[in-house]
C-alpha positions in Angstrom: -88.6 43.4 -107.2 -92.2 43.0 -105.4 -94.5 46.0 -104.6 -94.2 47.3 -100.8 -97.0 46.2 -98.9 -98.6 48.8 -96.5 -98.5 47.5 -93.3 -97.9 50.8 -91.2 -102.2 51.6 -92.0 -103.1 48.0 -90.0 -101.3 48.8 -87.0 -98.3 46.6 -87.2 -94.7 47.9 -86.3 -91.3 45.8 -86.3 -88.4 45.4 -83.8 -85.9 42.8 -84.0 -82.7 42.1 -82.0 -78.7 43.2 -82.4 -78.1 39.5 -84.3 -76.7 39.8 -87.3 -80.1 37.4 -89.1 -82.4 39.4 -87.1 -81.1 42.7 -88.8 -80.9 41.6 -92.9 -84.5 40.3 -92.0 -85.1 43.1 -90.5 -83.6 45.0 -93.3 -85.3 42.8 -96.4 -88.5 43.1 -94.2 -88.7 47.4 -94.7 -88.3 47.3 -98.1 -90.9 44.7 -98.7 -93.5 46.7 -95.9 -94.2 50.1 -95.0 -94.6 50.0 -90.9 -96.2 52.1 -88.5 -94.0 53.5 -85.9 -92.9 50.7 -83.0 -94.2 53.3 -80.3 -97.7 54.2 -82.0 -98.2 50.3 -83.4 -101.5 47.9 -81.6 -99.4 44.5 -83.1 -95.6 43.8 -83.2 -93.7 42.0 -85.5 -90.4 40.9 -83.5 -87.3 38.9 -85.3 -85.0 37.5 -83.2 -84.7 34.0 -81.0 -86.3 33.4 -77.4 -84.3 35.2 -75.7 -85.6 38.4 -78.0 -89.2 37.0 -77.4 -88.5 37.3 -74.0 -87.3 40.5 -73.3 -89.8 41.8 -75.6 -92.4 40.4 -73.3 -90.5 42.0 -70.4 -90.4 45.1 -72.0 -94.4 45.1 -72.6 -95.0 44.3 -68.9 -93.2 46.7 -67.2 -94.7 49.2 -69.9 -98.3 48.0 -69.1 -99.3 47.5 -72.1 -100.6 44.0 -73.6 -100.5 44.4 -77.6 -100.0 40.9 -79.3 -96.4 40.4 -81.2 -96.1 37.2 -84.0 -92.8 36.7 -83.9 -90.4 35.4 -86.5 -87.3 33.0 -85.8 -83.8 34.5 -86.3 -82.2 33.3 -83.7 -81.1 29.4 -82.9 -84.1 27.6 -81.0 -86.6 29.6 -81.8 -89.4 27.6 -79.9 -91.4 31.2 -79.3 -91.5 31.9 -82.4 -92.8 31.7 -86.3 -90.8 30.6 -89.3 -89.1 33.3 -91.0 -90.6 33.7 -93.9 -90.5 37.4 -96.4 -93.5 37.1 -98.6 -97.2 37.3 -97.0 -96.4 38.5 -93.8 -100.4 40.6 -93.3 -102.0 37.2 -94.5 -99.8 35.2 -91.7 -101.0 38.4 -89.5 -104.5 37.9 -90.4 -104.5 33.6 -89.7 -102.6 33.8 -86.5 -103.9 31.9 -83.8 -103.5 33.9 -80.2 -102.1 32.0 -77.5 -102.0 34.2 -73.9 -99.7 33.9 -70.8 -99.6 34.8 -67.8 -96.4 35.7 -66.0 -95.5 34.6 -62.5 -94.3 36.8 -59.7 -91.2 36.9 -58.4 -91.0 38.6 -55.1 -87.8 37.6 -53.3 -86.0 39.0 -49.4 -82.2 39.1 -49.3 -80.7 38.7 -46.9 -79.9 42.3 -46.5 -83.7 42.8 -46.5 -83.8 44.3 -49.9 -87.1 43.6 -52.0 -87.5 42.7 -55.6 -89.9 42.3 -57.4 -90.2 41.0 -61.3 -92.3 39.1 -63.4 -91.4 35.6 -65.5 -92.8 34.0 -68.5 -91.1 31.1 -68.0 -89.3 30.4 -64.7 -88.5 31.7 -61.7 -85.3 29.8 -60.5 -83.0 29.3 -56.9 -79.5 28.7 -57.9 -76.8 28.1 -55.0 -74.0 30.4 -55.3 -71.0 28.3 -54.1 -70.2 25.0 -54.2 -71.8 25.1 -51.1 -75.3 22.8 -52.0 -78.4 25.2 -51.0 -80.8 24.3 -48.6 -83.9 25.5 -49.3 -87.8 25.2 -47.5 -90.5 24.7 -49.4 -94.0 26.1 -48.2 -97.2 25.7 -50.6 -99.9 28.3 -49.9 -98.5 28.6 -46.3 -97.8 24.9 -45.1 -94.2 23.5 -45.0 -94.6 20.9 -48.0 -91.0 20.0 -47.8 -88.6 21.0 -44.5 -85.7 21.4 -46.4 -84.3 20.6 -49.6 -80.0 20.3 -50.7 -79.7 21.1 -54.1 -78.0 23.2 -56.5 -81.3 24.9 -56.5 -85.3 24.6 -57.5 -87.2 26.5 -59.8 -90.9 27.3 -61.2 -92.0 26.7 -64.3 -95.1 27.9 -66.8 -96.5 25.8 -69.0 -95.2 28.1 -71.7 -91.8 27.8 -70.0 -91.6 24.3 -69.1 -90.2 22.9 -72.0 -86.9 25.5 -72.0 -85.0 25.5 -68.2 -87.8 23.0 -66.3 -87.4 20.5 -68.7 -83.5 20.6 -68.8 -83.8 19.9 -65.3 -85.5 17.0 -65.4 -89.0 18.6 -64.8 -92.5 17.5 -66.6 -94.2 19.2 -70.0 -97.0 20.8 -69.4 -99.9 21.1 -71.8 -100.2 25.2 -72.0 -103.6 24.3 -71.0 -103.5 22.3 -67.9 -103.8 25.9 -65.8 -100.9 24.0 -63.2 -97.3 25.2 -62.5 -94.2 22.8 -62.4 -92.0 22.9 -59.7 -88.5 21.5 -59.9 -85.4 20.7 -58.2 -82.6 20.5 -59.5 -79.2 18.4 -58.7 -80.8 17.4 -55.8 -79.0 15.6 -53.3 -81.4 15.3 -50.3 -84.7 14.0 -50.6 -82.4 12.1 -53.5 -85.5 10.6 -54.9 -88.0 13.4 -55.1 -88.1 14.2 -58.6 -90.7 18.0 -57.5 -94.5 18.1 -58.1 -97.3 19.6 -60.5 -99.5 22.1 -58.4 -101.8 24.3 -59.4 -101.1 27.9 -60.8 -103.4 29.3 -58.3 -101.1 28.3 -55.8 -99.2 30.2 -53.8 -95.6 28.7 -53.4 -92.7 30.2 -51.1 -88.9 29.3 -50.0 -87.1 30.0 -47.3 -83.3 29.7 -47.5 -81.5 27.7 -44.5 -77.9 29.4 -43.7 -78.9 32.5 -45.9 -75.1 34.4 -44.9 -73.1 30.7 -46.0 -75.0 28.9 -48.1 -75.5 31.5 -50.5 -78.5 31.4 -53.3 -79.5 33.6 -56.3 -83.2 34.1 -57.4 -83.6 33.9 -61.2 -86.9 35.8 -63.0 -86.1 34.7 -66.8 -83.2 36.5 -67.2 -83.4 39.3 -64.1 -81.6 38.1 -60.7 -81.2 38.5 -57.3 -78.3 37.2 -55.2 -78.3 36.9 -51.9 -81.6 35.5 -51.4 -83.3 34.8 -47.8 -86.7 33.8 -49.5 -88.7 33.6 -52.0 -92.5 33.9 -53.1 -94.0 32.2 -55.9 -97.4 33.1 -57.8 -99.4 33.2 -61.1 -100.7 37.1 -62.0 -103.1 35.8 -63.7 -104.0 40.1 -63.8 -101.1 40.5 -66.3 -102.4 38.8 -70.2 -99.4 38.8 -73.0 -100.8 37.4 -76.6 -98.3 35.3 -78.8 -99.4 34.8 -82.4 -99.0 31.8 -84.3 -99.5 30.2 -87.4 -102.1 27.7 -87.6 -100.2 25.3 -88.2 -97.1 26.0 -86.2 -98.8 26.9 -82.6 -97.2 26.9 -79.3 -100.0 25.0 -77.3 -99.0 22.1 -79.9 -95.8 22.2 -80.4 -95.7 22.0 -76.5 -97.7 18.7 -77.0 -95.7 17.3 -79.2 -92.8 17.8 -77.3 -93.7 15.1 -75.1 -93.5 12.4 -77.8 -89.4 14.0 -79.2 -86.5 11.7 -79.2 
C-alpha cells in the first residue's frame, strides 16, 4: 500500500459530489493523502462533473472566496475538469496551469416587480415557459439593437461557457482570451436568419420581454432560475475572478480552441 502523502500541510482540501463514482474516488484519495479541512483550505480538489464544478465555483462566489480549484472528472463530460488519476496528485497541482474566469451578473425583474441578482459562469439564458414563442427586445449599451426577436429564447455566454448550451444552440466557440461575449438566439422564428452576435465583454446587454404576462419567460443564470421575468440585464463582472487549475496538457484555453475542430 502506498504511504499517505501530506496535502494538509499545503492547505489543500477535498470536495466530492454525491455521485457514486465521485464518492468512490474520494474514499481512495482520503486513504492515499491527508487533507486540510475544506473550510480552511487555500486550494480545493473537486471530484465530479461540470455541474459539480459550477456548483463549487458558485459557492465561492456566494461566500466571497477566491480559492483555486483543481477538478478531476468523476462525472459525464468533464469539460471543466482534469482527468482522474490517483497518483502524483501533489506534483500535478504544483505544475498546474491557472486559468482565470470572470462571471456574468444577471439582474432580473419579474412581472410582479421582484428583483433578483445572480452570477453565471457559463451563460445567462432566457427561455419561454409555455407553448407560445417569446418576444424579446434586445438592447446593447442602452440602444435598441433588435426591436423584437421571436424565438424559444436567447442567451449570453462567456468564453468559458461558449462550448456548452451556447454551442448546442448554434452559437460560436469563443477562445478564452477573446474578451468577447456570445449572444445566441434559441430556435429563432423571426428574424429567421439572425444567428446571433459577438460583443466586447464590457458590453451591457438588456432584454425586455414583450407581453410578459401572456408570453411567460424565465431567466436562468447557469442553474439558478427566475420565472416570469419582464426584463433581464447581463454584464460581465470583472471585479470577481475565479481560478481553475489544469494539467498543462489539458488546459481549458487549449481545449476550447480545439473544440472548433471537433467533428
